[in-house]
C-alpha positions in Angstrom: 30.7 9.1 -22.5 33.0 10.1 -19.6 30.4 12.4 -18.0 27.7 9.5 -18.1 27.0 8.4 -14.5 24.9 5.3 -14.0 21.7 6.2 -12.1 20.0 4.2 -9.4 16.5 3.3 -10.7 13.9 2.8 -8.0 10.6 1.5 -8.7 7.7 2.9 -6.7 6.1 0.4 -4.3 2.8 1.5 -3.1 1.8 1.0 0.5 -0.9 -1.7 0.4 -2.4 -1.3 3.8 -2.2 0.6 7.1 0.8 -0.1 9.3 0.2 -2.6 12.1 -3.1 -3.9 10.5 -3.4 -7.3 9.0 -5.7 -8.1 6.0 -7.9 -11.1 6.3 -8.6 -12.0 2.6 -11.0 -14.9 3.2 -13.6 -12.7 5.1 -12.4 -9.2 3.6 -11.7 -7.3 6.8 -8.7 -5.7 8.3 -7.6 -6.7 11.9 -6.3 -3.8 14.0 -3.4 -4.3 16.5 -6.0 -4.5 19.2 -7.7 -7.5 17.5 -10.7 -5.6 16.5 -12.2 -6.0 13.0 -12.3 -3.1 10.5 -15.0 -4.4 8.2 -15.8 -3.4 4.5 -18.6 -0.9 4.0 -18.6 0.2 0.4 -16.7 1.1 -2.8 -16.4 4.8 -3.7 -14.5 6.7 -6.5 -11.9 9.2 -5.0 -10.3 11.3 -7.5 -10.9 8.9 -10.3 -9.6 5.8 -8.4 -11.9 3.1 -7.0 -11.5 2.4 -3.4 -12.7 0.1 -0.9 -13.8 1.6 2.5 -13.5 -0.2 5.8 -14.6 1.0 9.2 -14.9 -0.1 12.9 -17.7 0.6 15.2 -17.5 3.6 17.6 -17.8 1.0 20.6 -14.6 -0.8 19.5 -12.4 2.3 19.5 -14.0 4.1 22.5 -11.9 2.4 25.2 -9.1 1.1 23.1 -5.6 1.6 24.6 -4.2 2.3 21.1 -6.9 5.0 20.3 -4.4 8.0 20.8 -1.8 6.5 18.4 -4.6 5.2 15.9 -7.1 8.0 15.7 -7.1 11.7 15.4 -8.9 13.7 18.0 -11.8 14.3 15.9 -12.3 10.5 14.9 -14.5 8.1 16.9 -13.7 5.1 14.9 -11.2 3.8 12.4 -11.7 4.3 8.7 -9.5 2.7 6.1 -9.9 3.8 2.4 -7.7 1.7 0.3 -7.4 0.9 -3.5 -9.6 -1.5 -4.8 -6.8 -3.2 -6.8 -5.0 -4.4 -3.8 -4.2 -7.9 -5.2 -2.5 -6.3 -8.2 -0.4 -4.0 -6.2 0.7 -6.9 -3.9 1.7 -9.0 -7.0 3.6 -6.1 -8.3 5.5 -5.5 -5.1 6.4 -9.2 -4.8 7.7 -9.1 -8.2 9.8 -6.1 -7.6 11.2 -7.8 -4.4 12.6 -10.5 -6.7 16.3 -9.3 -6.9 16.8 -11.1 -10.2 13.8 -9.4 -12.0 14.6 -5.9 -10.5 18.2 -6.3 -11.6 17.6 -7.5 -15.2 14.9 -4.7 -15.6 17.4 -2.1 -14.3 20.1 -3.3 -16.6 17.8 -3.3 -19.5 16.8 0.2 -18.9 20.3 1.4 -18.3 21.4 0.0 -21.7 18.5 1.6 -23.4 19.7 4.9 -22.0 23.3 4.6 -23.1 22.5 3.6 -26.5 20.1 6.6 -26.9 22.9 9.0 -26.1 24.7 10.6 -29.0 
């Protein structure tokens, strides 16, 4: 057991939304950094995953001062495609952020690994 080194176990925490955008749950839209709404359009299945699609109007983005940092050259409006199970991802991220839970989970996993070594 001298050669066994403890491993840092890191849980994957998926990004729940675009950086700089705020989700307004009550009305189901994203608010961009320039205070424009990115509204819900439809649900689609992409590579077997159910996703919600949100878009802005082209007029909202046309003269926006953040356009160059927010959109690619070929885009005329902002489109957000995000997993439909956002609430479950946010709940998981909050649970993982609790150091007590994360530490106890890591300790159980480490003990299991050590006991399985022969």
